[in-house]
DSSP file (Angstrom, degrees, kcal/mol; ACC not computed):
  #  RESIDUE AA STRUCTURE BP1 BP2  ACC     N-H-->O    O-->H-N    N-H-->O    O-->H-N    TCO  KAPPA ALPHA  PHI   PSI    X-CA   Y-CA   Z-CA
    1    1 A M              0   0    0      0, 0.0     0, 0.0     0, 0.0     0, 0.0   0.000 360.0 360.0 360.0 129.9   -1.7  -51.2   15.7
    2    2 A A        -     0   0    0      1,-0.1     0, 0.0     0, 0.0     0, 0.0  -0.500 360.0-110.6 -75.3 133.5   -2.2  -47.7   14.3
    3    3 A P        -     0   0    0      0, 0.0     2,-0.2     0, 0.0    -1,-0.1  -0.398  38.0-121.3 -65.3 141.5   -3.3  -45.0   16.7
    4    4 A Q        -     0   0    0      1,-0.1     2,-0.4     0, 0.0     0, 0.0  -0.522  23.7-105.6 -83.2 153.8   -7.0  -43.9   15.9
    5    5 A T        -     0   0    0     -2,-0.2     2,-0.5     1,-0.0    -1,-0.1  -0.629  29.6-137.5 -79.4 133.7   -7.9  -40.4   15.0
    6    6 A V        -     0   0    0     -2,-0.4     2,-0.5     1,-0.0    40,-0.0  -0.780  16.1-130.0 -90.9 127.7   -9.6  -38.6   17.7
    7    7 A L        -     0   0    0     -2,-0.5     2,-0.4     1,-0.0    -1,-0.0  -0.644  21.8-142.5 -83.1 128.8  -12.5  -36.5   16.6
    8    8 A L        -     0   0    0     -2,-0.5    -1,-0.0    31,-0.0    31,-0.0  -0.758   2.5-143.0 -93.9 136.2  -12.3  -33.0   17.9
    9    9 A D        -     0   0    0     -2,-0.4     3,-0.1     3,-0.0    30,-0.0  -0.839  20.8-129.2 -93.8 128.1  -15.4  -31.1   19.0
   10   10 A P        -     0   0    0      0, 0.0    26,-0.1     0, 0.0     2,-0.1  -0.355  35.1 -92.5 -67.9 156.0  -15.3  -27.4   18.1
   11   11 A P        -     0   0    0      0, 0.0    21,-0.0     0, 0.0    22,-0.0  -0.403  39.5-117.3 -66.7 149.8  -16.1  -25.0   20.9
   12   12 A V        -     0   0    0     -3,-0.1     3,-0.1    -2,-0.1    24,-0.0  -0.783  27.4-124.5 -91.4 125.8  -19.7  -23.9   21.2
   13   13 A P        -     0   0    0      0, 0.0    16,-0.1     0, 0.0     2,-0.1  -0.312  35.7 -97.0 -68.4 155.3  -20.3  -20.2   20.7
   14   14 A P        -     0   0    0      0, 0.0     2,-0.1     0, 0.0     5,-0.1  -0.391  37.4-109.0 -70.8 151.5  -22.1  -18.3   23.5
   15   15 A Q    >   -     0   0    0      1,-0.1     3,-2.1    -3,-0.1     4,-0.3  -0.352  33.1-104.4 -71.2 158.5  -25.7  -17.7   23.3
   16   16 A E  G >  S+     0   0    0      1,-0.3     3,-1.0     2,-0.2    -1,-0.1   0.898 120.6  51.5 -50.2 -47.4  -26.9  -14.1   22.8
   17   17 A N  G 3  S+     0   0    0      1,-0.2    -1,-0.3     3,-0.0    -2,-0.0   0.483  92.8  76.1 -72.1  -3.8  -28.0  -13.8   26.4
   18   18 A E  G <  S+     0   0    0     -3,-2.1     2,-0.5     2,-0.0    10,-0.3   0.618  82.8  69.8 -88.6  -7.6  -24.6  -14.9   27.8
   19   19 A C    <   -     0   0    0     -3,-1.0     8,-0.0    -4,-0.3    -1,-0.0  -0.915  61.0-162.3-109.9 129.9  -22.7  -11.8   27.2
   20   20 A C        -     0   0    0     -2,-0.5    -1,-0.1     1,-0.0    -3,-0.0   0.564  32.8-128.3 -90.6  -5.5  -23.5   -8.7   29.2
   21   21 A G  S    S+     0   0    0      1,-0.1    -2,-0.0     3,-0.0    -1,-0.0   0.540  75.9 114.6  79.3   5.5  -21.8   -6.2   26.8
   22   22 A N  S    S-     0   0    0      1,-0.0    -1,-0.1     0, 0.0     5,-0.0   0.234  85.9-112.0-100.5  19.2  -19.7   -4.5   29.4
   23   23 A G        -     0   0    0      1,-0.1     4,-0.1     2,-0.0    -4,-0.0   0.806  45.1-172.0  63.8  35.1  -16.3   -5.6   28.1
   24   24 A C    >   -     0   0    0      1,-0.1     3,-1.3     2,-0.1    -1,-0.1  -0.197  30.5-122.1 -58.5 148.2  -15.4   -7.9   30.9
   25   25 A D  T 3  S+     0   0    0      1,-0.3    -1,-0.1     5,-0.0    -2,-0.0   0.839 114.3  39.5 -58.5 -34.6  -11.8   -9.3   30.9
   26   26 A D  T 3  S+     0   0    0      4,-0.1    -1,-0.3     5,-0.0    -2,-0.1  -0.272  86.7 167.9-113.7  49.8  -13.1  -12.8   30.9
   27   27 A C    X>  -     0   0    0     -3,-1.3     4,-2.3     1,-0.1     3,-1.0  -0.290  47.8-118.0 -60.7 139.0  -16.0  -12.2   28.4
   28   28 A V  H 3> S+     0   0    0    -10,-0.3     4,-2.1     1,-0.3    -1,-0.1   0.770 116.3  53.9 -56.5 -25.7  -17.6  -15.3   27.1
   29   29 A W  H 3> S+     0   0    0      2,-0.2     4,-2.4     3,-0.2    -1,-0.3   0.777 106.5  50.2 -72.8 -29.0  -16.6  -14.2   23.6
   30   30 A T  H <> S+     0   0    0     -3,-1.0     4,-1.7     2,-0.2    -2,-0.2   0.905 113.0  47.0 -72.5 -41.2  -13.0  -13.8   24.6
   31   31 A V  H  X S+     0   0    0     -4,-2.3     4,-2.1     2,-0.2    -2,-0.2   0.920 113.0  49.9 -62.8 -48.3  -13.0  -17.3   26.1
   32   32 A Y  H  X S+     0   0    0     -4,-2.1     4,-2.8    -5,-0.2     3,-0.3   0.966 111.0  46.6 -50.9 -59.1  -14.8  -18.7   23.0
   33   33 A Y  H  X S+     0   0    0     -4,-2.4     4,-2.1     1,-0.3    -1,-0.2   0.815 112.1  51.6 -62.6 -28.6  -12.3  -17.2   20.5
   34   34 A A  H  X S+     0   0    0     -4,-1.7     4,-1.6     2,-0.2    -1,-0.3   0.924 112.6  46.0 -65.6 -41.8   -9.4  -18.4   22.7
   35   35 A A  H  X S+     0   0    0     -4,-2.1     4,-2.6    -3,-0.3    -2,-0.2   0.860 110.7  53.9 -69.6 -40.2  -10.9  -21.9   22.7
   36   36 A L  H  X S+     0   0    0     -4,-2.8     4,-3.0     2,-0.2    -1,-0.2   0.914 107.3  50.4 -57.5 -48.0  -11.5  -21.6   18.9
   37   37 A Q  H  X S+     0   0    0     -4,-2.1     4,-1.9     2,-0.2    -2,-0.2   0.882 111.3  48.4 -60.6 -41.4   -7.8  -20.8   18.2
   38   38 A V  H  X S+     0   0    0     -4,-1.6     4,-2.4     2,-0.2     5,-0.2   0.967 112.9  47.9 -70.7 -48.6   -6.8  -23.8   20.3
   39   39 A Y  H  X S+     0   0    0     -4,-2.6     4,-2.6     1,-0.2     5,-0.2   0.934 111.8  50.7 -50.8 -51.7   -9.3  -26.1   18.4
   40   40 A Q  H  X S+     0   0    0     -4,-3.0     4,-2.6     1,-0.2    -1,-0.2   0.864 110.1  49.1 -59.6 -38.0   -8.1  -24.8   15.0
   41   41 A A  H  X S+     0   0    0     -4,-1.9     4,-1.9     2,-0.2    -1,-0.2   0.868 112.4  47.4 -71.7 -35.5   -4.5  -25.4   15.9
   42   42 A K  H  X S+     0   0    0     -4,-2.4     4,-2.2     2,-0.2    -2,-0.2   0.866 111.8  50.8 -71.4 -35.5   -5.2  -28.9   17.0
   43   43 A L  H  X S+     0   0    0     -4,-2.6     4,-2.8    -5,-0.2     5,-0.2   0.906 109.4  49.9 -66.5 -44.7   -7.2  -29.6   14.0
   44   44 A A  H  X S+     0   0    0     -4,-2.6     4,-2.3    -5,-0.2    -2,-0.2   0.895 112.3  47.5 -63.3 -34.9   -4.5  -28.3   11.7
   45   45 A K  H  X S+     0   0    0     -4,-1.9     4,-2.4     2,-0.2    -2,-0.2   0.930 111.2  51.5 -70.4 -39.3   -1.9  -30.5   13.4
   46   46 A Q  H  X S+     0   0    0     -4,-2.2     4,-2.2     2,-0.2    -2,-0.2   0.923 112.4  46.5 -56.8 -49.1   -4.2  -33.5   13.2
   47   47 A Q  H  X S+     0   0    0     -4,-2.8     4,-2.4     1,-0.2     5,-0.2   0.897 110.0  53.2 -59.9 -44.3   -4.7  -32.9    9.5
   48   48 A A  H  X S+     0   0    0     -4,-2.3     4,-2.4    -5,-0.2    -1,-0.2   0.892 109.2  48.7 -61.4 -40.4   -1.0  -32.4    8.9
   49   49 A Q  H  X S+     0   0    0     -4,-2.4     4,-2.5     2,-0.2    -1,-0.2   0.909 110.7  50.6 -66.6 -39.0   -0.2  -35.7   10.6
   50   50 A Q  H  X S+     0   0    0     -4,-2.2     4,-1.8     2,-0.2    -2,-0.2   0.885 110.5  49.2 -68.4 -34.6   -2.9  -37.5    8.5
   51   51 A E  H  X S+     0   0    0     -4,-2.4     4,-2.4     2,-0.2     5,-0.2   0.920 110.0  53.2 -65.7 -42.8   -1.5  -36.0    5.3
   52   52 A S  H  X S+     0   0    0     -4,-2.4     4,-2.8     1,-0.2    -2,-0.2   0.931 108.8  48.1 -56.1 -45.1    2.0  -37.2    6.5
   53   53 A K  H  X S+     0   0    0     -4,-2.5     4,-1.4     1,-0.2    -1,-0.2   0.848 110.3  51.2 -70.8 -28.8    0.8  -40.7    7.0
   54   54 A K  H  X S+     0   0    0     -4,-1.8     4,-1.0     2,-0.2    -1,-0.2   0.907 111.7  48.3 -71.2 -34.8   -0.9  -40.8    3.5
   55   55 A T  H  < S+     0   0    0     -4,-2.4     3,-0.4     1,-0.2    -2,-0.2   0.902 112.8  48.3 -64.7 -41.9    2.5  -39.6    2.0
   56   56 A D  H  < S+     0   0    0     -4,-2.8    -1,-0.2    -5,-0.2    -2,-0.2   0.836 109.1  52.4 -67.0 -26.4    4.4  -42.2    3.9
   57   57 A A  H  <        0   0    0     -4,-1.4    -1,-0.2     1,-0.2    -2,-0.2   0.700 360.0 360.0 -84.0 -20.1    2.0  -44.9    2.8
   58   58 A D     <        0   0    0     -4,-1.0    -1,-0.2    -3,-0.4    -2,-0.2   0.489 360.0 360.0 -77.9 360.0    2.4  -43.9   -0.9
């Protein structure tokens, strides 16, 4: 049985009123962009694995 592809949910950007604009170390935008990088890396890995499976099947 082949493993199923897990659908990844992208991180949700903060709302306008969630950032105080004071340059906090743990700013909601910093957290969001870090989560976005992780999401993009996982998505790229998943896509590469799918392409590899397609190539193997051909």
